[in-house]
Biopython code that builds the backbone (N, CA, C, O; Angstrom):
import numpy as np
from Bio.PDB.StructureBuilder import StructureBuilder

atoms = [
    (1, "MET", "N", (-8.475, 19.968, -35.282)),
    (1, "MET", "CA", (-7.584, 21.129, -35.731)),
    (1, "MET", "C", (-7.977, 22.181, -34.723)),
    (1, "MET", "O", (-7.052, 22.587, -34.019)),
    (2, "ALA", "N", (-9.171, 22.702, -34.520)),
    (2, "ALA", "CA", (-9.361, 24.149, -33.500)),
    (2, "ALA", "C", (-8.608, 23.989, -32.329)),
    (2, "ALA", "O", (-7.800, 24.860, -32.005)),
    (3, "LEU", "N", (-8.788, 22.905, -31.605)),
    (3, "LEU", "CA", (-8.425, 22.660, -30.413)),
    (3, "LEU", "C", (-6.993, 22.295, -30.342)),
    (3, "LEU", "O", (-6.564, 22.334, -29.189)),
    (4, "VAL", "N", (-6.093, 21.937, -31.282)),
    (4, "VAL", "CA", (-4.957, 22.246, -31.224)),
    (4, "VAL", "C", (-4.157, 23.492, -30.920)),
    (4, "VAL", "O", (-3.237, 23.836, -30.177)),
    (5, "ALA", "N", (-5.314, 24.246, -32.286)),
    (5, "ALA", "CA", (-4.605, 25.792, -32.004)),
    (5, "ALA", "C", (-4.652, 27.191, -31.314)),
    (5, "ALA", "O", (-4.154, 28.316, -31.261)),
    (6, "GLN", "N", (-6.087, 25.897, -30.568)),
    (6, "GLN", "CA", (-6.785, 26.757, -29.080)),
    (6, "GLN", "C", (-5.195, 26.633, -28.320)),
    (6, "GLN", "O", (-4.608, 27.578, -27.792)),
    (7, "CYS", "N", (-4.777, 25.466, -28.402)),
    (7, "CYS", "CA", (-3.451, 25.260, -27.076)),
    (7, "CYS", "C", (-2.264, 25.926, -27.885)),
    (7, "CYS", "O", (-2.024, 26.890, -27.157)),
    (8, "TRP", "N", (-1.785, 25.971, -28.453)),
    (8, "TRP", "CA", (-0.697, 26.699, -28.768)),
    (8, "TRP", "C", (-0.931, 27.849, -28.993)),
    (8, "TRP", "O", (-0.121, 28.462, -29.688)),
    (9, "LYS", "N", (-2.147, 28.553, -28.470)),
    (9, "LYS", "CA", (-2.187, 30.158, -28.243)),
    (9, "LYS", "C", (-2.183, 30.374, -26.821)),
    (9, "LYS", "O", (-1.819, 31.392, -26.233)),
    (10, "ARG", "N", (-2.867, 28.731, -26.075)),
    (10, "ARG", "CA", (-2.517, 29.103, -24.482)),
    (10, "ARG", "C", (-1.061, 29.340, -24.327)),
    (10, "ARG", "O", (-0.613, 30.398, -23.887)),
    (11, "LEU", "N", (-0.022, 27.908, -24.854)),
    (11, "LEU", "CA", (1.123, 28.480, -24.548)),
    (11, "LEU", "C", (1.939, 29.419, -24.992)),
    (11, "LEU", "O", (3.058, 29.549, -24.495)),
    (12, "LEU", "N", (1.481, 30.234, -26.023)),
    (12, "LEU", "CA", (2.209, 31.214, -26.510)),
    (12, "LEU", "C", (1.820, 32.538, -25.609)),
    (12, "LEU", "O", (2.496, 33.534, -25.354)),
    (13, "ALA", "N", (0.716, 32.243, -25.288)),
    (13, "ALA", "CA", (0.305, 33.385, -24.111)),
    (13, "ALA", "C", (1.086, 33.260, -22.656)),
    (13, "ALA", "O", (1.387, 34.191, -21.909)),
    (14, "GLY", "N", (1.262, 32.227, -22.519)),
    (14, "GLY", "CA", (1.863, 32.189, -21.118)),
    (14, "GLY", "C", (1.136, 31.555, -20.189)),
    (14, "GLY", "O", (1.572, 31.408, -19.047)),
    (15, "GLY", "N", (-0.428, 30.965, -20.688)),
    (15, "GLY", "CA", (-1.370, 30.643, -19.832)),
    (15, "GLY", "C", (-1.054, 29.269, -19.826)),
    (15, "GLY", "O", (-0.612, 29.010, -18.707)),
    (16, "GLY", "N", (-1.062, 28.633, -20.279)),
    (16, "GLY", "CA", (-0.652, 27.238, -19.969)),
    (16, "GLY", "C", (0.381, 26.439, -19.674)),
    (16, "GLY", "O", (0.587, 25.291, -20.066)),
    (17, "GLY", "N", (1.278, 27.385, -18.673)),
    (17, "GLY", "CA", (2.897, 26.522, -18.428)),
    (17, "GLY", "C", (2.169, 25.994, -17.013)),
    (17, "GLY", "O", (1.379, 26.817, -16.550)),
    (18, "ALA", "N", (2.279, 25.043, -16.432)),
    (18, "ALA", "CA", (2.419, 24.311, -15.238)),
    (18, "ALA", "C", (2.851, 25.485, -13.648)),
    (18, "ALA", "O", (3.095, 25.061, -12.519)),
    (19, "ALA", "N", (2.830, 26.618, -13.980)),
    (19, "ALA", "CA", (2.389, 27.241, -12.956)),
    (19, "ALA", "C", (2.658, 26.223, -11.645)),
    (19, "ALA", "O", (3.803, 25.834, -11.416)),
    (20, "ALA", "N", (1.668, 25.871, -10.907)),
    (20, "ALA", "CA", (1.552, 25.055, -9.589)),
    (20, "ALA", "C", (1.208, 23.935, -9.815)),
    (20, "ALA", "O", (1.174, 23.586, -10.994)),
    (21, "PRO", "N", (0.786, 22.862, -8.627)),
    (21, "PRO", "CA", (0.708, 21.748, -9.590)),
    (21, "PRO", "C", (-1.220, 21.784, -9.301)),
    (21, "PRO", "O", (-1.915, 22.759, -9.014)),
    (22, "PRO", "N", (-1.560, 20.593, -9.477)),
    (22, "PRO", "CA", (-3.306, 20.448, -9.059)),
    (22, "PRO", "C", (-2.950, 20.402, -7.480)),
    (22, "PRO", "O", (-2.033, 20.165, -6.694)),
    (23, "PRO", "N", (-4.660, 20.894, -7.579)),
    (23, "PRO", "CA", (-4.553, 20.738, -5.570)),
    (23, "PRO", "C", (-4.500, 18.946, -5.098)),
    (23, "PRO", "O", (-4.154, 18.595, -3.970)),
    (24, "LEU", "N", (-4.801, 18.224, -5.903)),
    (24, "LEU", "CA", (-4.315, 17.210, -5.310)),
    (24, "LEU", "C", (-3.119, 16.536, -4.909)),
    (24, "LEU", "O", (-2.835, 15.682, -4.069)),
    (25, "LEU", "N", (-2.279, 17.439, -6.106)),
    (25, "LEU", "CA", (-0.791, 16.903, -6.188)),
    (25, "LEU", "C", (-0.524, 17.413, -4.672)),
    (25, "LEU", "O", (-0.395, 16.811, -3.606)),
    (26, "HIS", "N", (-0.497, 18.857, -5.052)),
    (26, "HIS", "CA", (-0.747, 19.829, -3.664)),
    (26, "HIS", "C", (-0.400, 19.410, -1.996)),
    (26, "HIS", "O", (0.495, 19.704, -1.204)),
    (27, "ARG", "N", (-1.848, 18.411, -1.948)),
    (27, "ARG", "CA", (-2.124, 17.842, -0.733)),
    (27, "ARG", "C", (-1.155, 16.690, -0.718)),
    (27, "ARG", "O", (-0.785, 16.590, 0.452)),
    (28, "LEU", "N", (-0.717, 16.009, -1.264)),
    (28, "LEU", "CA", (-0.207, 14.928, -1.007)),
    (28, "LEU", "C", (1.454, 15.749, -0.919)),
    (28, "LEU", "O", (1.838, 15.398, 0.196)),
    (29, "TYR", "N", (1.970, 16.158, -1.201)),
    (29, "TYR", "CA", (3.240, 16.682, -1.041)),
    (29, "TYR", "C", (2.948, 17.999, 0.124)),
    (29, "TYR", "O", (3.890, 18.742, 0.399)),
    (30, "ALA", "N", (2.037, 18.140, 0.555)),
    (30, "ALA", "CA", (1.985, 18.818, 1.871)),
    (30, "ALA", "C", (1.928, 17.710, 2.832)),
    (30, "ALA", "O", (2.391, 17.874, 3.961)),
    (31, "ALA", "N", (1.235, 16.249, 2.369)),
    (31, "ALA", "CA", (1.247, 14.783, 3.598)),
    (31, "ALA", "C", (2.401, 14.408, 3.694)),
    (31, "ALA", "O", (2.775, 13.814, 4.705)),
    (32, "ARG", "N", (3.468, 14.746, 2.362)),
    (32, "ARG", "CA", (4.538, 13.954, 2.759)),
    (32, "ARG", "C", (6.000, 14.855, 3.440)),
    (32, "ARG", "O", (7.195, 14.568, 3.511)),
    (33, "SER", "N", (5.227, 15.984, 3.840)),
    (33, "SER", "CA", (6.504, 17.186, 4.193)),
    (33, "SER", "C", (6.087, 17.303, 5.901)),
    (33, "SER", "O", (6.789, 17.935, 6.691)),
    (34, "TYR", "N", (4.647, 16.477, 6.354)),
    (34, "TYR", "CA", (4.655, 16.741, 7.660)),
    (34, "TYR", "C", (5.709, 16.017, 8.466)),
    (34, "TYR", "O", (6.458, 15.177, 7.967)),
    (35, "SER", "N", (5.718, 16.161, 8.967)),
    (35, "SER", "CA", (6.671, 15.023, 10.449)),
    (35, "SER", "C", (5.973, 15.293, 11.988)),
    (35, "SER", "O", (5.433, 16.266, 12.514)),
    (36, "ALA", "N", (6.252, 14.027, 12.378)),
    (36, "ALA", "CA", (5.445, 14.343, 13.593)),
    (36, "ALA", "C", (5.572, 14.838, 14.843)),
    (36, "ALA", "O", (6.737, 14.777, 15.236)),
    (37, "GLN", "N", (4.629, 15.418, 15.800)),
    (37, "GLN", "CA", (4.915, 16.307, 16.720)),
    (37, "GLN", "C", (6.412, 16.176, 17.924)),
    (37, "GLN", "O", (7.351, 16.889, 18.276)),
    (38, "TYR", "N", (5.855, 14.757, 18.220)),
    (38, "TYR", "CA", (7.241, 14.424, 19.206)),
    (38, "TYR", "C", (8.058, 13.499, 18.515)),
    (38, "TYR", "O", (7.791, 12.607, 17.710)),
    (39, "GLU", "N", (8.966, 13.853, 18.939)),
    (39, "GLU", "CA", (10.456, 12.793, 18.258)),
    (39, "GLU", "C", (10.078, 11.959, 19.722)),
    (39, "GLU", "O", (9.539, 12.429, 20.724)),
    (40, "VAL", "N", (10.622, 10.358, 19.445)),
    (40, "VAL", "CA", (10.142, 9.477, 19.933)),
    (40, "VAL", "C", (11.733, 8.768, 19.935)),
    (40, "VAL", "O", (12.459, 8.680, 18.945)),
    (41, "LYS", "N", (12.074, 8.267, 21.408)),
    (41, "LYS", "CA", (13.432, 7.454, 21.103)),
    (41, "LYS", "C", (13.026, 6.136, 21.327)),
    (41, "LYS", "O", (12.253, 5.656, 22.157)),
    (42, "VAL", "N", (13.778, 5.579, 20.315)),
    (42, "VAL", "CA", (12.730, 3.833, 19.561)),
    (42, "VAL", "C", (14.166, 3.081, 20.364)),
    (42, "VAL", "O", (15.385, 3.141, 20.200)),
    (43, "GLY", "N", (13.286, 2.412, 21.239)),
    (43, "GLY", "CA", (13.794, 1.721, 21.467)),
    (43, "GLY", "C", (13.036, -0.063, 20.982)),
    (43, "GLY", "O", (12.215, -0.032, 20.065)),
    (44, "ILE", "N", (13.333, -1.366, 21.569)),
    (44, "ILE", "CA", (12.626, -2.348, 20.692)),
    (44, "ILE", "C", (10.939, -2.592, 21.276)),
    (44, "ILE", "O", (9.992, -3.128, 20.700)),
    (45, "PRO", "N", (11.035, -1.911, 22.757)),
    (45, "PRO", "CA", (9.795, -2.284, 22.915)),
    (45, "PRO", "C", (8.696, -1.272, 22.123)),
    (45, "PRO", "O", (7.596, -1.576, 21.661)),
    (46, "GLU", "N", (9.439, 0.151, 22.129)),
    (46, "GLU", "CA", (8.576, 1.186, 20.958)),
    (46, "GLU", "C", (8.053, 0.850, 20.261)),
    (46, "GLU", "O", (6.831, 0.786, 20.127)),
    (47, "PHE", "N", (9.230, 0.414, 19.354)),
    (47, "PHE", "CA", (9.284, -0.192, 18.197)),
    (47, "PHE", "C", (8.366, -1.221, 17.668)),
    (47, "PHE", "O", (7.874, -1.027, 16.557)),
    (48, "LEU", "N", (8.040, -2.423, 18.409)),
    (48, "LEU", "CA", (6.835, -3.422, 18.535)),
    (48, "LEU", "C", (5.494, -2.533, 18.844)),
    (48, "LEU", "O", (4.473, -2.872, 18.246)),
    (49, "LYS", "N", (5.428, -1.373, 19.776)),
    (49, "LYS", "CA", (4.323, -1.350, 20.213)),
    (49, "LYS", "C", (3.914, -0.063, 18.763)),
    (49, "LYS", "O", (2.705, -0.010, 18.538)),
    (50, "GLY", "N", (4.685, 0.764, 17.975)),
    (50, "GLY", "CA", (4.369, 1.125, 17.068)),
    (50, "GLY", "C", (3.900, 0.302, 15.503)),
    (50, "GLY", "O", (3.327, 0.842, 14.557)),
    (51, "VAL", "N", (4.164, -0.551, 15.563)),
    (51, "VAL", "CA", (3.670, -1.989, 14.375)),
    (51, "VAL", "C", (2.177, -2.208, 14.791)),
    (51, "VAL", "O", (1.239, -2.498, 14.048)),
    (52, "GLY", "N", (2.164, -2.004, 16.155)),
    (52, "GLY", "CA", (0.610, -2.773, 16.469)),
    (52, "GLY", "C", (0.600, -4.670, 16.511)),
    (52, "GLY", "O", (1.408, -5.570, 16.739)),
    (53, "ASN", "N", (-0.765, -4.535, 16.158)),
    (53, "ASN", "CA", (-1.408, -5.952, 15.726)),
    (53, "ASN", "C", (-0.678, -7.158, 16.719)),
    (53, "ASN", "O", (-0.383, -8.254, 16.241)),
    (54, "GLY", "N", (-0.440, -6.832, 18.080)),
    (54, "GLY", "CA", (0.252, -7.630, 19.096)),
    (54, "GLY", "C", (1.498, -8.078, 19.050)),
    (54, "GLY", "O", (1.923, -8.759, 19.984)),
    (55, "VAL", "N", (2.258, -7.785, 18.002)),
    (55, "VAL", "CA", (3.613, -7.764, 17.975)),
    (55, "VAL", "C", (4.317, -7.594, 19.171)),
    (55, "VAL", "O", (5.001, -8.449, 19.733)),
    (56, "ASP", "N", (4.081, -6.269, 19.585)),
    (56, "ASP", "CA", (4.628, -5.968, 21.171)),
    (56, "ASP", "C", (4.748, -6.797, 22.145)),
    (56, "ASP", "O", (5.364, -6.544, 23.179)),
    (57, "ALA", "N", (4.129, -7.928, 21.879)),
    (57, "ALA", "CA", (3.620, -9.214, 23.004)),
    (57, "ALA", "C", (5.455, -9.769, 22.947)),
    (57, "ALA", "O", (6.087, -9.932, 23.991)),
    (58, "HIS", "N", (5.921, -9.938, 21.901)),
    (58, "HIS", "CA", (7.079, -10.530, 21.869)),
    (58, "HIS", "C", (8.746, -9.424, 22.296)),
    (58, "HIS", "O", (9.945, -9.689, 22.206)),
    (59, "ALA", "N", (8.084, -8.341, 22.695)),
    (59, "ALA", "CA", (9.581, -7.447, 23.176)),
    (59, "ALA", "C", (10.589, -7.808, 24.076)),
    (59, "ALA", "O", (11.791, -7.595, 23.920)),
    (60, "PRO", "N", (9.880, -8.542, 25.332)),
    (60, "PRO", "CA", (10.776, -8.672, 26.152)),
    (60, "PRO", "C", (11.626, -10.218, 25.665)),
    (60, "PRO", "O", (12.832, -10.234, 25.913)),
    (61, "LYS", "N", (11.168, -11.173, 25.156)),
    (61, "LYS", "CA", (12.253, -11.985, 23.739)),
    (61, "LYS", "C", (12.962, -11.278, 23.492)),
    (61, "LYS", "O", (14.041, -11.074, 24.048)),
    (62, "LEU", "N", (12.380, -10.607, 22.359)),
    (62, "LEU", "CA", (13.357, -9.707, 21.369)),
    (62, "LEU", "C", (14.551, -9.012, 22.320)),
    (62, "LEU", "O", (15.737, -9.326, 22.429)),
    (63, "GLU", "N", (13.863, -8.061, 22.897)),
    (63, "GLU", "CA", (14.790, -7.430, 23.977)),
    (63, "GLU", "C", (16.597, -8.687, 24.978)),
    (63, "GLU", "O", (17.825, -8.619, 25.042)),
    (64, "ALA", "N", (15.429, -9.613, 25.494)),
    (64, "ALA", "CA", (16.547, -10.514, 25.797)),
    (64, "ALA", "C", (17.552, -11.099, 25.290)),
    (64, "ALA", "O", (18.601, -11.334, 25.890)),
    (65, "GLU", "N", (17.178, -11.514, 23.575)),
    (65, "GLU", "CA", (17.940, -12.347, 22.394)),
    (65, "GLU", "C", (18.602, -11.490, 21.972)),
    (65, "GLU", "O", (19.817, -11.634, 22.109)),
    (66, "ILE", "N", (18.045, -10.127, 21.220)),
    (66, "ILE", "CA", (18.708, -9.099, 20.641)),
    (66, "ILE", "C", (19.315, -7.917, 20.992)),
    (66, "ILE", "O", (20.102, -7.176, 20.404)),
    (67, "GLY", "N", (18.531, -7.882, 22.594)),
    (67, "GLY", "CA", (19.282, -6.674, 23.100)),
    (67, "GLY", "C", (19.196, -5.137, 22.197)),
    (67, "GLY", "O", (18.544, -4.397, 22.935)),
    (68, "ASP", "N", (19.448, -4.621, 21.354)),
    (68, "ASP", "CA", (19.636, -3.192, 20.892)),
    (68, "ASP", "C", (18.992, -3.360, 19.690)),
    (68, "ASP", "O", (18.901, -4.218, 18.811)),
    (69, "PHE", "N", (18.552, -2.202, 19.952)),
    (69, "PHE", "CA", (17.343, -2.104, 18.970)),
    (69, "PHE", "C", (18.338, -1.734, 17.307)),
    (69, "PHE", "O", (17.532, -1.600, 16.386)),
    (70, "GLN", "N", (19.552, -1.597, 16.920)),
    (70, "GLN", "CA", (20.398, -1.365, 15.482)),
    (70, "GLN", "C", (20.324, -2.537, 15.251)),
    (70, "GLN", "O", (20.250, -2.731, 14.038)),
    (71, "LYS", "N", (20.299, -3.902, 16.141)),
    (71, "LYS", "CA", (20.749, -5.027, 15.927)),
    (71, "LYS", "C", (19.377, -5.486, 15.440)),
    (71, "LYS", "O", (19.432, -6.347, 14.562)),
    (72, "LEU", "N", (18.136, -5.090, 15.827)),
    (72, "LEU", "CA", (17.027, -5.838, 15.518)),
    (72, "LEU", "C", (16.369, -4.940, 14.160)),
    (72, "LEU", "O", (15.193, -5.198, 13.905)),
    (73, "LEU", "N", (17.045, -3.934, 13.307)),
    (73, "LEU", "CA", (16.649, -3.419, 12.139)),
    (73, "LEU", "C", (17.693, -4.010, 11.162)),
    (73, "LEU", "O", (17.853, -3.352, 10.134)),
    (74, "VAL", "N", (18.502, -5.242, 11.314)),
    (74, "VAL", "CA", (19.084, -6.177, 10.660)),
    (74, "VAL", "C", (19.314, -7.522, 10.751)),
    (74, "VAL", "O", (20.090, -8.283, 10.174)),
    (75, "THR", "N", (18.275, -7.692, 11.801)),
    (75, "THR", "CA", (18.069, -9.593, 12.086)),
    (75, "THR", "C", (17.059, -9.552, 10.926)),
    (75, "THR", "O", (16.262, -8.649, 10.672)),
    (76, "ARG", "N", (17.294, -10.958, 10.136)),
    (76, "ARG", "CA", (16.558, -11.838, 9.368)),
    (76, "ARG", "C", (15.728, -12.424, 10.143)),
    (76, "ARG", "O", (15.709, -12.454, 11.373)),
    (77, "THR", "N", (14.755, -13.083, 9.081)),
    (77, "THR", "CA", (13.354, -14.123, 9.506)),
    (77, "THR", "C", (14.191, -15.418, 9.660)),
    (77, "THR", "O", (13.596, -16.467, 9.910)),
    (78, "LEU", "N", (15.255, -15.407, 9.553)),
    (78, "LEU", "CA", (15.579, -17.287, 10.293)),
    (78, "LEU", "C", (15.695, -16.831, 11.940)),
    (78, "LEU", "O", (15.070, -17.380, 12.847)),
    (79, "ARG", "N", (16.622, -15.725, 12.095)),
    (79, "ARG", "CA", (16.501, -15.794, 13.316)),
    (79, "ARG", "C", (15.385, -15.242, 14.024)),
    (79, "ARG", "O", (15.203, -15.747, 15.132)),
    (80, "LEU", "N", (14.877, -14.666, 13.804)),
    (80, "LEU", "CA", (13.251, -14.529, 14.211)),
    (80, "LEU", "C", (12.539, -15.823, 14.421)),
    (80, "LEU", "O", (12.094, -16.219, 15.499)),
    (81, "LYS", "N", (12.491, -16.336, 13.466)),
    (81, "LYS", "CA", (11.555, -17.823, 13.399)),
    (81, "LYS", "C", (12.488, -18.729, 14.908)),
    (81, "LYS", "O", (11.968, -19.320, 15.855)),
    (82, "LYS", "N", (13.488, -18.585, 14.705)),
    (82, "LYS", "CA", (14.583, -19.544, 16.109)),
    (82, "LYS", "C", (13.660, -18.998, 16.978)),
    (82, "LYS", "O", (12.992, -19.896, 17.491)),
    (83, "LEU", "N", (13.284, -17.675, 17.429)),
    (83, "LEU", "CA", (13.007, -17.290, 18.777)),
    (83, "LEU", "C", (11.841, -17.677, 18.569)),
    (83, "LEU", "O", (11.307, -17.116, 19.525)),
    (84, "GLY", "N", (10.841, -18.325, 17.942)),
    (84, "GLY", "CA", (9.689, -18.631, 18.488)),
    (84, "GLY", "C", (7.920, -17.932, 17.637)),
    (84, "GLY", "O", (6.769, -18.348, 17.507)),
    (85, "ILE", "N", (9.042, -16.192, 17.112)),
    (85, "ILE", "CA", (7.665, -15.260, 16.366)),
    (85, "ILE", "C", (7.393, -16.012, 15.701)),
    (85, "ILE", "O", (8.250, -16.697, 15.143)),
    (86, "PRO", "N", (6.168, -16.169, 15.514)),
    (86, "PRO", "CA", (4.831, -16.366, 14.171)),
    (86, "PRO", "C", (5.376, -15.608, 12.787)),
    (86, "PRO", "O", (5.845, -14.477, 12.661)),
    (87, "CYS", "N", (5.129, -16.698, 11.752)),
    (87, "CYS", "CA", (5.111, -15.869, 10.661)),
    (87, "CYS", "C", (4.532, -14.765, 10.057)),
    (87, "CYS", "O", (5.047, -14.337, 9.024)),
    (88, "LYS", "N", (3.413, -14.155, 10.585)),
    (88, "LYS", "CA", (2.655, -13.113, 10.551)),
    (88, "LYS", "C", (3.520, -11.439, 11.057)),
    (88, "LYS", "O", (3.707, -10.366, 10.483)),
    (89, "HIS", "N", (3.888, -12.067, 12.566)),
    (89, "HIS", "CA", (4.709, -10.794, 13.297)),
    (89, "HIS", "C", (5.953, -10.756, 12.668)),
    (89, "HIS", "O", (6.643, -9.745, 12.539)),
    (90, "ARG", "N", (6.327, -12.291, 12.138)),
    (90, "ARG", "CA", (7.817, -11.783, 11.713)),
    (90, "ARG", "C", (7.730, -10.551, 10.399)),
    (90, "ARG", "O", (8.154, -9.400, 10.296)),
    (91, "LYS", "N", (7.182, -11.201, 9.770)),
    (91, "LYS", "CA", (6.624, -10.511, 8.133)),
    (91, "LYS", "C", (6.259, -8.853, 8.727)),
    (91, "LYS", "O", (6.931, -7.892, 8.354)),
    (92, "LEU", "N", (5.094, -8.722, 9.695)),
    (92, "LEU", "CA", (5.177, -7.338, 10.023)),
    (92, "LEU", "C", (6.696, -6.176, 10.514)),
    (92, "LEU", "O", (7.008, -5.029, 10.195)),
    (93, "ILE", "N", (7.465, -7.490, 11.642)),
    (93, "ILE", "CA", (8.700, -6.986, 11.713)),
    (93, "ILE", "C", (9.240, -6.334, 11.169)),
    (93, "ILE", "O", (9.197, -5.112, 11.305)),
    (94, "LEU", "N", (10.119, -7.123, 10.149)),
    (94, "LEU", "CA", (10.783, -7.024, 8.639)),
    (94, "LEU", "C", (10.380, -5.816, 7.935)),
    (94, "LEU", "O", (11.044, -4.836, 7.596)),
    (95, "LYS", "N", (8.571, -6.227, 7.718)),
    (95, "LYS", "CA", (8.393, -5.057, 7.130)),
    (95, "LYS", "C", (8.691, -3.380, 7.614)),
    (95, "LYS", "O", (9.271, -2.596, 6.862)),
    (96, "TYR", "N", (8.263, -3.051, 8.789)),
    (96, "TYR", "CA", (8.276, -2.164, 9.256)),
    (96, "TYR", "C", (9.768, -1.145, 9.247)),
    (96, "TYR", "O", (9.942, 0.050, 9.007)),
    (97, "THR", "N", (10.989, -2.619, 9.751)),
    (97, "THR", "CA", (12.115, -1.927, 9.942)),
    (97, "THR", "C", (13.074, -2.051, 8.884)),
    (97, "THR", "O", (14.297, -2.058, 9.023)),
    (98, "GLN", "N", (12.356, -2.158, 7.704)),
    (98, "GLN", "CA", (12.738, -1.627, 6.133)),
    (98, "GLN", "C", (12.221, -0.735, 5.926)),
    (98, "GLN", "O", (12.837, -0.042, 5.115)),
    (99, "LYS", "N", (10.953, -0.155, 6.386)),
    (99, "LYS", "CA", (10.602, 1.525, 6.363)),
    (99, "LYS", "C", (11.014, 2.463, 7.207)),
    (99, "LYS", "O", (10.893, 3.624, 6.815)),
    (100, "TYR", "N", (11.583, 2.232, 8.527)),
    (100, "TYR", "CA", (12.506, 2.661, 8.905)),
    (100, "TYR", "C", (13.696, 3.115, 8.889)),
    (100, "TYR", "O", (14.003, 4.266, 9.197)),
    (101, "ARG", "N", (14.826, 1.817, 8.350)),
    (101, "ARG", "CA", (15.590, 2.123, 7.419)),
    (101, "ARG", "C", (15.659, 2.758, 6.322)),
    (101, "ARG", "O", (16.737, 3.087, 5.828)),
    (102, "LEU", "N", (14.676, 2.978, 5.869)),
    (102, "LEU", "CA", (14.527, 4.131, 4.645)),
    (102, "LEU", "C", (13.883, 5.215, 4.913)),
    (102, "LEU", "O", (13.726, 6.069, 4.040)),
    (103, "GLY", "N", (13.173, 5.437, 6.759)),
    (103, "GLY", "CA", (13.068, 6.622, 6.811)),
    (103, "GLY", "C", (11.029, 7.057, 5.995)),
    (103, "GLY", "O", (10.518, 8.148, 5.743)),
    (104, "LEU", "N", (10.599, 5.967, 5.881)),
    (104, "LEU", "CA", (9.626, 6.369, 5.794)),
    (104, "LEU", "C", (8.593, 6.021, 6.922)),
    (104, "LEU", "O", (7.449, 5.997, 6.469)),
    (105, "TRP", "N", (8.646, 5.831, 7.841)),
    (105, "TRP", "CA", (8.448, 5.534, 9.035)),
    (105, "TRP", "C", (8.793, 5.715, 10.349)),
    (105, "TRP", "O", (9.961, 5.408, 10.588)),
    (106, "ARG", "N", (8.113, 6.140, 11.329)),
    (106, "ARG", "CA", (8.401, 6.180, 12.942)),
    (106, "ARG", "C", (7.540, 5.787, 13.838)),
    (106, "ARG", "O", (6.440, 6.329, 13.947)),
    (107, "PRO", "N", (7.895, 4.890, 14.517)),
    (107, "PRO", "CA", (6.347, 4.844, 15.671)),
    (107, "PRO", "C", (5.966, 6.378, 16.194)),
    (107, "PRO", "O", (6.656, 7.383, 16.029)),
    (108, "ARG", "N", (4.826, 6.298, 16.793)),
    (108, "ARG", "CA", (4.551, 7.988, 16.925)),
    (108, "ARG", "C", (4.512, 7.429, 18.564)),
    (108, "ARG", "O", (4.539, 6.303, 19.062)),
    (109, "ALA", "N", (4.439, 8.712, 19.082)),
    (109, "ALA", "CA", (4.463, 8.729, 20.537)),
    (109, "ALA", "C", (3.300, 8.516, 21.242)),
    (109, "ALA", "O", (2.294, 9.180, 20.993)),
    (110, "LEU", "N", (3.316, 7.852, 21.907)),
    (110, "LEU", "CA", (2.323, 7.123, 22.650)),
    (110, "LEU", "C", (2.180, 8.020, 24.034)),
    (110, "LEU", "O", (3.120, 8.295, 24.780)),
    (111, "ASN", "N", (0.965, 8.368, 24.193)),
    (111, "ASN", "CA", (0.652, 9.260, 25.749)),
    (111, "ASN", "C", (0.122, 8.405, 26.881)),
    (111, "ASN", "O", (-0.122, 8.912, 27.976)),
]
sb = StructureBuilder()
sb.init_structure("model")
sb.init_model(0)
sb.init_chain("A")
sb.init_seg("    ")
for serial, (resi, resn, name, xyz) in enumerate(atoms, 1):
    if name == "N":
        sb.init_residue(resn, " ", resi, " ")
    sb.init_atom(name, np.array(xyz, "f"), 0.0, 1.0, " ", f" {name:<3s}", serial, name[0])
structure = sb.get_structure()
C-alpha cells in the first residue's frame, strides 16, 4: 500500500511522467532513423550483390530473362524456379525484394 501511495505522490508531483524514452529505446529510435551515406543506383546486379550468399552468380541470367529491376521486384517464385535458380537463392531474392519494396532494406554502396 505504501508503494502505491508513493507512486501517486510521484505522479502528482510531476516526476513520474514519461518525459524521455529509456536509453535502450532511444538507441533503437536512433538506429532506425540512420540512413546510408551513399545512395546507390539499384539495378539487378547491385541488388543481388547486396543480398550476398552467392546470389549474384545469377545476375547475368536474371538480367537476360527479366531485364528490368522493377520486374524483378514483382517476380514470383515459380518464374525464378523455371530459370533454374536454387531454392535457397530464390528464398533470399524474394525475402529481400519484399524488404526493398517496403523500404526496410537497401543495398549498400560497394567501393
